[in-house]
C-alpha positions as CSV (number, residue, x, y, z in Angstrom):
1,M,-76.1,-77.6,-97.9
2,V,-78.1,-79.9,-97.3
3,S,-79.1,-82.8,-99.2
4,T,-83.0,-82.8,-99.6
5,V,-82.8,-86.4,-101.1
6,H,-80.3,-88.6,-100.5
7,D,-80.3,-92.6,-100.3
8,Y,-78.4,-93.0,-97.3
9,K,-79.1,-97.1,-97.8
10,K,-76.3,-97.3,-100.9
11,D,-73.9,-95.7,-98.8
12,M,-74.6,-97.8,-95.9
13,Q,-73.2,-100.5,-97.9
14,L,-69.7,-99.1,-98.4
15,S,-69.9,-99.3,-94.7
16,I,-71.5,-102.5,-94.5
17,Q,-71.9,-104.9,-97.4
18,L,-69.0,-106.4,-97.4
19,N,-69.2,-108.0,-94.0
20,R,-72.4,-109.2,-95.1
21,W,-71.2,-110.9,-98.2
22,I,-68.7,-112.7,-95.6
23,M,-70.8,-113.8,-93.0
24,K,-74.1,-114.8,-94.3
25,P,-72.8,-117.4,-96.0
26,I,-71.7,-119.2,-92.6
27,G,-74.9,-117.9,-90.5
28,V,-73.2,-115.1,-88.7
29,W,-75.0,-112.4,-90.0
30,P,-77.2,-110.4,-87.3
31,R,-80.5,-112.3,-87.8
32,S,-84.2,-110.2,-88.3
33,I,-85.6,-109.8,-85.2
34,E,-88.9,-111.3,-87.3
35,I,-87.5,-114.1,-88.6
36,S,-89.7,-117.3,-89.3
37,W,-89.0,-120.5,-87.7
38,A,-87.9,-121.6,-90.8
39,E,-85.3,-118.9,-90.7
40,R,-84.1,-119.8,-88.1
41,S,-83.5,-123.4,-88.1
42,V,-81.9,-122.9,-91.4
43,Y,-79.0,-120.2,-90.2
44,M,-78.6,-123.3,-86.7
45,L,-78.4,-125.8,-88.9
46,V,-75.8,-123.7,-90.4
47,N,-73.4,-122.8,-87.0
48,V,-73.6,-126.6,-86.1
49,I,-72.2,-127.3,-89.7
50,C,-70.2,-124.5,-89.1
51,I,-68.6,-125.9,-85.2
52,S,-68.4,-129.6,-87.0
53,L,-66.6,-128.8,-90.1
54,I,-63.8,-126.8,-87.9
55,S,-64.1,-129.2,-85.0
56,F,-62.7,-131.7,-87.2
57,L,-59.4,-130.1,-88.2
58,L,-59.5,-129.7,-84.6
59,I,-60.4,-132.1,-82.7
60,P,-58.1,-135.7,-85.2
61,C,-55.5,-133.5,-84.9
62,A,-55.1,-133.1,-81.2
63,M,-56.0,-136.5,-81.1
64,Y,-52.7,-137.2,-83.6
65,I,-50.4,-134.8,-81.4
66,T,-51.5,-136.5,-78.3
67,L,-51.3,-140.3,-79.1
68,E,-48.4,-140.0,-81.4
69,V,-46.5,-137.8,-82.1
70,E,-42.6,-138.0,-80.2
71,D,-40.8,-135.9,-81.9
72,T,-40.7,-132.1,-79.6
73,Y,-40.3,-130.4,-82.8
74,D,-42.7,-131.5,-84.2
75,M,-45.5,-131.2,-81.4
76,L,-44.6,-127.5,-81.9
77,R,-45.5,-127.3,-85.7
78,L,-48.6,-128.9,-85.4
79,S,-49.5,-126.7,-82.0
80,G,-50.2,-124.1,-84.0
81,P,-52.5,-124.9,-86.6
82,V,-54.4,-126.6,-83.8
83,S,-54.5,-123.3,-81.6
84,F,-55.7,-121.7,-85.0
85,C,-58.7,-123.1,-84.8
86,F,-59.3,-123.2,-81.5
87,M,-59.3,-119.7,-81.4
88,A,-61.8,-119.4,-84.6
89,I,-64.3,-122.0,-82.4
90,I,-64.2,-119.0,-79.7
91,K,-64.4,-117.0,-82.5
92,Y,-67.5,-118.2,-83.8
93,S,-68.7,-119.3,-80.9
94,S,-69.3,-115.5,-80.2
95,L,-70.3,-114.0,-83.2
96,I,-73.4,-115.9,-82.5
97,C,-73.4,-115.6,-78.2
98,H,-72.9,-111.1,-79.6
99,E,-75.3,-111.9,-82.3
100,D,-77.6,-108.8,-80.7
101,D,-74.6,-106.6,-80.1
102,I,-73.3,-106.5,-83.8
103,R,-76.9,-105.8,-84.5
104,R,-77.3,-103.2,-82.1
105,G,-74.1,-101.8,-84.2
106,I,-75.7,-102.4,-87.4
107,E,-78.7,-100.1,-86.3
108,H,-76.5,-97.5,-85.6
109,I,-74.8,-96.8,-88.7
110,E,-77.6,-97.0,-90.5
111,K,-79.4,-94.5,-88.3
112,D,-75.8,-92.3,-88.9
113,W,-75.6,-92.2,-92.9
114,M,-80.0,-91.6,-92.5
115,N,-79.4,-88.6,-90.3
116,T,-76.5,-87.8,-92.5
117,R,-78.4,-85.2,-94.6
118,H,-75.2,-82.1,-94.5
119,Y,-72.9,-83.0,-98.0
120,G,-69.4,-81.9,-96.0
121,D,-70.1,-84.7,-92.7
122,R,-71.6,-87.2,-95.8
123,N,-68.2,-86.7,-97.4
124,I,-66.3,-86.8,-94.7
125,M,-68.1,-90.6,-93.3
126,I,-68.4,-91.7,-97.1
127,R,-64.2,-91.5,-96.9
128,N,-64.0,-93.0,-93.6
129,A,-66.1,-96.4,-95.0
130,K,-64.0,-96.7,-98.1
131,F,-61.3,-96.7,-95.9
132,G,-62.9,-99.0,-93.7
133,R,-63.6,-101.1,-96.5
134,C,-60.4,-100.7,-97.8
135,L,-59.1,-102.2,-94.7
136,V,-61.6,-104.9,-95.7
137,A,-60.4,-106.3,-98.5
138,I,-57.4,-105.8,-96.7
139,C,-57.6,-108.0,-93.8
140,A,-59.7,-110.9,-96.5
141,F,-56.9,-111.0,-99.2
142,F,-53.8,-112.1,-96.5
143,M,-56.1,-113.6,-95.1
144,Y,-58.0,-116.0,-98.2
145,G,-54.8,-116.1,-100.2
146,G,-52.7,-117.5,-96.9
147,A,-55.1,-120.2,-96.9
148,V,-54.8,-120.5,-100.7
149,F,-50.7,-121.4,-100.1
150,Y,-51.7,-123.4,-97.0
151,Y,-54.2,-126.1,-98.0
152,L,-53.7,-126.0,-101.7
153,A,-50.0,-124.9,-102.6
154,M,-48.2,-126.3,-99.9
155,P,-49.3,-130.1,-100.2
156,F,-49.2,-129.5,-104.1
157,S,-45.9,-128.4,-104.5
158,H,-44.6,-130.9,-101.8
159,G,-45.8,-133.8,-103.9
160,K,-47.4,-137.8,-102.7
161,I,-45.7,-140.2,-100.2
162,T,-44.8,-143.2,-100.9
163,E,-43.8,-145.9,-98.9
164,L,-41.7,-148.2,-98.9
165,D,-42.3,-151.2,-97.0
166,S,-46.5,-151.0,-97.5
167,N,-45.9,-150.2,-101.3
168,F,-48.8,-147.7,-101.4
169,T,-48.5,-143.3,-101.6
170,Y,-51.1,-140.8,-100.4
171,R,-50.6,-137.4,-99.9
172,P,-49.5,-135.8,-96.8
173,L,-52.6,-133.9,-95.0
174,V,-52.2,-130.6,-93.5
175,Y,-53.6,-131.7,-90.4
176,P,-52.4,-135.1,-89.6
177,V,-55.6,-137.8,-88.5
178,A,-54.7,-139.9,-86.0
179,K,-55.3,-143.9,-86.8
180,V,-57.5,-144.7,-83.9
181,L,-59.8,-142.6,-85.4
182,I,-59.4,-144.0,-89.3
183,D,-56.1,-144.7,-90.9
184,A,-56.3,-141.3,-94.1
185,R,-53.0,-143.0,-96.1
186,Y,-56.0,-144.0,-97.7
187,S,-58.0,-143.5,-100.8
188,P,-60.5,-142.5,-101.3
189,I,-59.8,-141.8,-97.2
190,S,-56.6,-139.7,-98.0
191,E,-59.6,-137.6,-100.5
192,I,-61.9,-136.9,-99.2
193,F,-60.2,-135.6,-95.6
194,F,-58.0,-133.5,-98.5
195,W,-60.5,-132.0,-99.4
196,L,-63.0,-131.3,-96.2
197,Q,-59.7,-129.9,-94.8
198,C,-60.0,-127.5,-97.6
199,V,-63.2,-126.6,-96.9
200,S,-63.0,-126.1,-92.8
201,G,-59.7,-124.0,-93.4
202,F,-61.2,-121.5,-95.3
203,L,-64.5,-121.6,-92.7
204,T,-61.7,-120.6,-90.2
205,H,-59.9,-118.3,-91.8
206,S,-63.1,-116.8,-92.9
207,V,-64.0,-116.4,-89.3
208,T,-60.6,-114.9,-88.6
209,T,-61.6,-112.2,-92.0
210,I,-65.0,-111.3,-89.8
211,A,-63.4,-110.9,-86.5
212,C,-60.8,-108.2,-87.8
213,S,-63.6,-106.7,-90.9
214,L,-66.2,-105.9,-87.5
215,A,-63.5,-103.9,-85.6
216,A,-62.3,-101.8,-89.2
217,V,-65.8,-100.8,-89.8
218,F,-67.1,-100.1,-86.5
219,V,-63.4,-98.1,-85.9
220,M,-64.0,-96.6,-88.9
221,H,-67.7,-95.7,-88.4
222,A,-66.9,-94.3,-84.9
223,C,-64.0,-91.9,-86.2
224,G,-65.9,-90.5,-89.1
225,R,-68.0,-88.7,-86.8
226,M,-65.9,-87.5,-84.5
227,K,-64.8,-86.1,-87.6
228,V,-68.3,-85.0,-87.9
229,L,-68.6,-84.1,-84.8
230,T,-65.3,-81.6,-84.7
231,K,-67.0,-80.0,-88.2
232,W,-69.9,-79.7,-85.8
233,I,-68.0,-77.9,-82.6
234,E,-65.7,-75.8,-85.2
235,H,-70.1,-74.4,-86.4
236,L,-70.7,-73.4,-83.0
237,V,-71.0,-69.8,-82.5
238,D,-71.7,-69.0,-86.0
239,G,-74.2,-72.2,-86.7
240,R,-75.1,-73.3,-89.9
241,E,-78.0,-74.4,-92.0
242,D,-78.5,-77.4,-90.5
243,F,-77.3,-77.4,-87.0
244,G,-79.5,-75.1,-84.7
245,S,-81.0,-71.9,-84.4
246,D,-78.7,-70.6,-81.6
247,V,-75.6,-71.9,-79.4
248,D,-77.0,-73.0,-76.7
249,E,-79.5,-75.6,-79.0
250,R,-76.3,-76.0,-81.0
251,L,-74.0,-77.3,-77.8
252,A,-76.6,-80.1,-76.6
253,M,-76.4,-81.9,-80.2
254,I,-73.1,-81.8,-79.7
255,V,-72.7,-83.2,-76.4
256,Q,-75.5,-85.8,-77.5
257,Q,-73.3,-86.6,-80.4
258,H,-70.8,-86.8,-78.2
259,V,-72.5,-89.8,-76.1
260,R,-73.4,-91.9,-79.1
261,V,-70.2,-91.9,-80.7
262,L,-68.9,-92.8,-76.7
263,R,-71.2,-95.7,-76.9
């Protein structure tokens, strides 16, 4: 059955809506080619702010490890979060540099939805798009759930530390700061650094979520198109109402579809 009217934009939201919700606030959603100078400036400002926030975690903690940590266990314990932040900067920069590739991938998905009019083919693609959407939701749940526990639950559960010799109390930071930069034990510096680290931490987890969710969406879309291609092969001989008038034309469509999926 061929649909005479179908809202391909609504179907496409199944594939990319969650990605857009996560990517747009941190400035890595592909910009329109016809974007204005003001909008381009806003995007660049958001990119600078995001990289600065991730660096706010990375640089002070790396300096703390280098200058103040002497115990091997503490050095290994802190090297994991520092490596995570370093990789987040690389991932974020990669998302910015590959903006054109991501845009082409999204346009590819949009054209596939636009050109899919057969009822059976659309059902196949919808099932795969829903599965990809579930993968994105699961990834976001675990990443942000881990961020809540690491940046909020763990510090509050440990409570505050009271130093008897100096007689003041403070909450230890998840990412310690080198004293050569600033002594983050004093209020209100401690509170400011704590909440800025929470914001920066959620940002780093967003970057990792985006990297995983983009892969999930593109792979599941390609899987859906491969299943559609399999259906086309099944109808190579007997044909279908939307599938060419003779075997040669149908075979050409199959080859074109195969090449498109591989791309």
